[in-house]
N, C-alpha and C positions, 0 to 999 in steps of 0.2 A: 817141294816147298820146304824152306828152312824152318827152324824153330820159331816159335812165336816171337815177334818183335824184329826178326831178321828182315832186312829189306830184300825184295826179290833181286836176283842177279840181273845186272844190266846186260843186254844183248846188243851187239852192233846192229845198226839199221840194216834191214834186208835190202838186197840190191833191187833197183827199180826193174820192172818188167821190161823186156827187150823192146816192147812196143810203146813204152812210155813216151808221151809227147815231149819233144825237146825244143828248146829255143836257142837260136844262135846268138851268142853274146860277143860283141866286139869289145876287146880290152885294149886300152891305149896307154895305160900308166902302170901303177904299182901291182896290178894283177898279172902283168906279163912275166914271162920267164926271166929269171935273173933279178927280179925286184921283190921287195919285202912282202907283199901280200899274195904272191903266187903260191905260198904254202896252202892257202885256202883251196885253190884249184887243185893242188896235189891231193889234198884230203878228199875232194870231190871225185878225183880220178879213182881213188881206192874204193869208194862206195859205188862206183858206176854212175855217179850223178853228173859227170862232166867228161868230155873228151876233146882233145885238140882237133880243130877242123882246118887250120891252116893260117898262114900269114895273110893279112888283108890290109886294105886301106879304104878310107872313106871314098865314096864315089865323087863327092863334091868337096871343095875346100871348106874346112870348118876351123874355127879358132881353138887351138890347144894352148893353154897357158898354165903357168905355175902360180899357185896362191901361197898362203902362209905355209911356212915350213917346206916349201918346194913341192907341195901336194899338187898333182896334175888335175886339171879341169878341162873337159871338152865342153865347149859352149854351143848351145843350139841357136847359133846366129848365122845361118847360111847366107852366103853372098857378101859377107864382110870382107873388105879389103884387108890385106895383111895376113891372110891365113893360107893354109895349105891343105892338100889331101893328107890326112893324118894316117900314119902307118901304125899298125897294131897286130893283134892276134885274135883269131876267131875260135870260140869254143862252143860246143854243143852241150847244152845244160838242161837237166830235168827241172820240173817244178820245185822239187825239194832243193836242188842246187840253187835255183833262182832265189828261193827264200833266204838261203844263207848269204848269197851275194847282196841281196837287198839289205840285209842286216848290216853287213860290212860297210856298205855304201851309205847307210843312214837314210834310206828312202823315207821311212816313216817319220824321221826327224827333220826333214827338209834340207838335207845336205846335198843329195843328188836325186835326179829323176831318171827312171828307166824308160826310155823312149825309143821309137823306131829310128834306125839309121840305115842308109844305103851304103853298102860296102862292096868292094870288088875283091875276090879271092886272088892272091898274087899268082899262084901257079896256073890257075885256070883262066884268069882274065875275065871271068864271068861274075855277074852280080850274084850275091847271096841273098836269097829271098827271106824276108821276115826277121832280119837281124835287129837287135836292140843294143843300146849303149847306155852307160850311166853318164848323163850330162850334169853339169853344174845346175843346181836348182834355178829356175827362172827368177826367183826372188832376188838373186844377186848376180846373175850371169852378165848383164850389161855393165854393171859396176866393175866386175872382175876384168872384163874386156877393156874398159877405159883405164883401169889401174895398170894393165899390162902395156899401156901405150899403143894399144890396138895392133900389137905384133904377136903372132902366134908361132908355134913350133910345128915342124913337120913330123916330129917323133919325140916321144919321151925317152930319150937315150940316157945312158949313164952320165954323159956330160951335162945334159939338161937337168938331170935329177941331182947333181952334185949339191950337197947341202940339205938333202931331204932329211926330215926328222920323223922318225917312227912315232906313231900315236902314243905309245907308252913312255916315250922320252920327252913329250911336249909338256909345257906347264899345265897343271891340272886345275887351276883356278878359274878357267873359262870354258864354256862350251865351244864346240867347233864352229857353230854359227857366230858366236861372239868373236872368235879368232878371225873369222872371215870378215866381219864388220870392221874390226880394227885394221885389218890388212887393206881393205878397199878404201878406207878413209885416210890412210897414211900416204905420205909422199913416196914416190918411187925412187 
């Protein structure tokens, strides 16, 4: 222990036990490789809190749209015309990793909801059991779908993401929910 008044040295988090329960998380937007928020998953790889499980796609067509600042939103509106089986990536994540993802996705602030999703792993063609995804919060999902002209994307690709504005580069005078409200109430 250091001298009186010294803060204890910070230690990196210990790796999770090999038997730690993991959840499969389907990523479809900025958490994918090559996009701005993938750095969080890379940090989770280093602590053993996440690992890549494979390319995947939703088993059923779902709307994937872009909101304000080209932020991607998967909408929990199955059966909607104009949507596709969404392509993405599947990660195996510990509870500690899920907590970090929940924070990024604003789950406690009503930005996104972590809910079950049926996905098919690309290489295997088999369904992945127990997967979850971060969907647009139900409080604005239908409005987001209407604002998109009820047309979705099959994948959040670099072309679809063109014009994306990172969170730190967005105007700071409004909350994200306020930005969403302005976006859905504006003309397309």
